[in-house]
N, C-alpha and C positions, 0 to 999 in steps of 0.2 A: 616218674617221669611226672616234670610238673605241669600241673594246665595252666595255659596261656591265657589273660586277662583281655579282652576284648577292650577295655575300657584306658585312654593315657592315663600313666603316672604323671607326678607332679614333678619328675626333675625332664619328663617327656614332655610336658605340654610346652615349653619354652624351644622347642625343637618346629613346634607347626610354624609357621608363616604366621605375621600379626593379624595380617585377614579374618585366616581360618581361628586365631586365640579371640577373637572378639567375638565371629557367630559363636563360639562356645558359652564363651562369658552369658552372650545377650541370653540364650537356650537356658542357661541355668536360671539365671536371675527371672527367666519367665516361669519356669517351671516350679522354682521355690513361692512367686506371685501365686500363682494357681492353687499349690497347695493350699497356702497360707487363706485365701481364701474363702470364708466361711461360708458352707453349702446354705440354699432358702433354706431353712427352717419348716414351712409351710410344703417345701415339695417332699421332704425328709418324713413329715408328720402324715401326707396320704402317701404313702408303699398301702398297696390293696394288702388289703386281711380275711380271715376266713373266721366262722365262728369255730370250728374247729369239729364239730361232728355230723356233718355231713358227710356222704358216701361220695360227693364229687371233689371233695373242697375246694370248692364255690371262690374264688378270690372275689372278694367283696371291694368295688371302686365307683369311683363317680359315673353316674351322677346319685349312689346309692353310700352310704354309708355307717359303720357299725356305731353306737351309739355311745355304749360300754369302753369301744376300744380307738374310734377315728374321732379328729376333731368336727365340730358340725361346718368349717369351712368348705373340707374334703366332699361334699357332695351336696347337692338342693336342698329345699328346705320342705318337708312332706315326705322327703326319701331316705330320713333315717330307719335302721332295723335294730330290732333286737337279737339277741339269741335264747333259743326256748334251752331246758333245762338239758336236752339230748344234744347240744350243738348247733340244731339250723336256723338258719337265718329267720327272723318272723317279720314283716311286711303290718303297717296300719294305715288301711284303706277305704277314708270314712268312716272312723272309728272300730271295725273289723278287720280283726288278726287274721293273718294268711300264712302260712308256712312256705316259704320258700323253696319250691323245688330246682329248680336251672335259673341260669340268668344268662338271655343269650344279649348280649353290646352289642353286635354285627347289626340285629335290625332293630334292636331296641323294643325288644319283649321280656315276658319274664313266666315260667309255668310257675304255679301257686296251686294251693290247697287248702281246707277246710281244717286245722288243727283236728278237731272230732271227729272226721275222718277219714284222714291221712294215714290214723291207726286203727283202725273199723277192726285189728284181729284182735285187739288188747280191748279195746274201748266196748265197759261193761253193758253200759244204757246212756241212749245219745238225746242232748238235750237240743229245745227247738233253737234249729237254728235263725241267724239274722237276715231277712230278706237280702238277696244282694240286687244292688238296683244296675249295674254294669257299666258306672264311670263314675268317674270324681277328678276331679280339677286337672288331676296328674294321671289318672288310669284310667283305661278303659279293655273293657275286655274287648278280646281279638273275633274276628270273622270269623264266622262258623264253627260256633264252639255250640255246643249244642246243652240245651235246657233240662234239666229234673228235676220233677216237683219231689216230695219228703212228704209222707204220708202218719202225722203220729197220731199211735191208738188205734191201729188195726187188729183185729182180733184176728181173720182171715187171708188170705194172701202170701202165705210163707212163704210158696215160691221167688216171690217179691222182694223179703224181709232183709235189711242190710241188719237190724241189732233191735233191743229192746227200747219202747221208749222212756228215759227218765221223766217224765209228764206219769206215766201209768207204765209201770214196770212188769205187768203181768199183757201188754200188748207190742206190738211191734211196730219198727218205721218203715213202711214201706215206698222203695222211689221206684220211678217210672223217668222214664224219658216224656218231653214236652208232646210227642205226638205217636206216643200210646193211647191212641184216642180209648178203646175199649176198655182196658184196664182203669186208665184214670177214670172215666165212668164209674167203675165198679169201687174202686177207693173212695170216688166223693162222697157214695152212699155208705161206706163201712166205717171211713176214720171215727174217731172221739175226740180228737184231739187238735193239735194246729198242723198247717200247711207252710212249709217253707221249701223257697224255687233258690236253685243254686244253679251251674254250669258246670260242662267236663268238658274236654278237647276233645275226644273220639271214643268210641263204645270196643274197645276190643275187651276182650275178657271179660266184657258184661260189666252192668252199672254199679255193680259194689267197686269191680276195680279199676275204673274207671274214676270214679269218685277219689280213692285212693290216690290217683296223681295228677287229678286235679286239672282245671283249663288253660289256658294264654290267656295275658292282658300286656297291651303294650304300652308307653309310657310315651309323656312329651318332655321333651329337656334337650337341649344347647350338648348334640353329640361332639365326643370329644377326641373323635379321630385325625382332626388334623393337629393337636395339640399334642397327643399320645403319640402319634408318630414322627412329630419334632425330639421327640425326648422327653415331654414335659408330660406333668400330670395335672389332670382336670378341679376345678376348684369351681367356688361359690364365693363371691362378696357380699354377705350379707346386709352391712350397710348401706351401699351402694345398690342391691341386689341385682346382681350382673355375673355374666360366668369371669372367671380368668383361670389361665395357664399358666401352673408353677414349674416354671423352670430349673434348673438344680442352683441356677447363681441369680433370678430373678423373677418377679412376677408378670406377666403378659395378660394382653384381652385376647389374644386368637392362637399364637403358638409361641416356641421358643426359637424360630427360624423370622420371626416379622419382630425386629425390636427397631421401634423410630429411629432416625438417621445416623444408622451406622451399614447401612446397604446389607443387612442380612437378607433381605426380602430378593435384591437384583442377586445378589452374591448366590442364593440357591438355586436360582433361576439359572444361573449361566454353567450350575454346577449338572444339572440336570440333562444340559442342553451336550456337555460334555460326553457326559457316562454312555 
């Protein structure tokens, strides 16, 4: 049994009334024009990417971009990420490198950890860490993050040790919360090296596990939700130093709904009222 086609054949086309034929011709002309129109190359270039190794397979998109995989106009200056040898995103904040554990685009925050501490189970000895000030031009530590002090070169206090010290391999690195007053006094008298300060998000699993998980930071950049909800991809014009919304067919200053002079914004509002 032959399968019937839903499309009109060439001969049956002329059996339609003239008005119907005109509409069909216009439809196919418009379809051909849309097909032939080139897609905005920046829209294509700013497709979300991953480093490939993180267990969450975190998609990287605006305001971040992967330096080796995406163009700088896909993100904001100072938000360029690199990928570690094991495939995790790495962010540079004020000259210090942090492993990106999670990115939460909905509230503009991310969880980061210090590479030397996120792999404590395999790290042989820990080198002194750069003190973290807690903020930079684009990033600031989220509220309610706990302070942790690392004392290098301790002989005692093994119950608080997280590994050996690279300054003196026969001595330990002791990690203490900033509010552990009694042990802080003891460590201050005991250590023979450097003291570093960092942050952790919580105390679950103890200080060593908390150091592996890292801490939360908030970022400051244009919110991408309006552009992305309109079908666009967010980017940044480095020459004019301003936000851009890359639509499939053009570049806009806000979203793919708002194109000056063609009534898109008004049509959008009407459609929303009819829904």
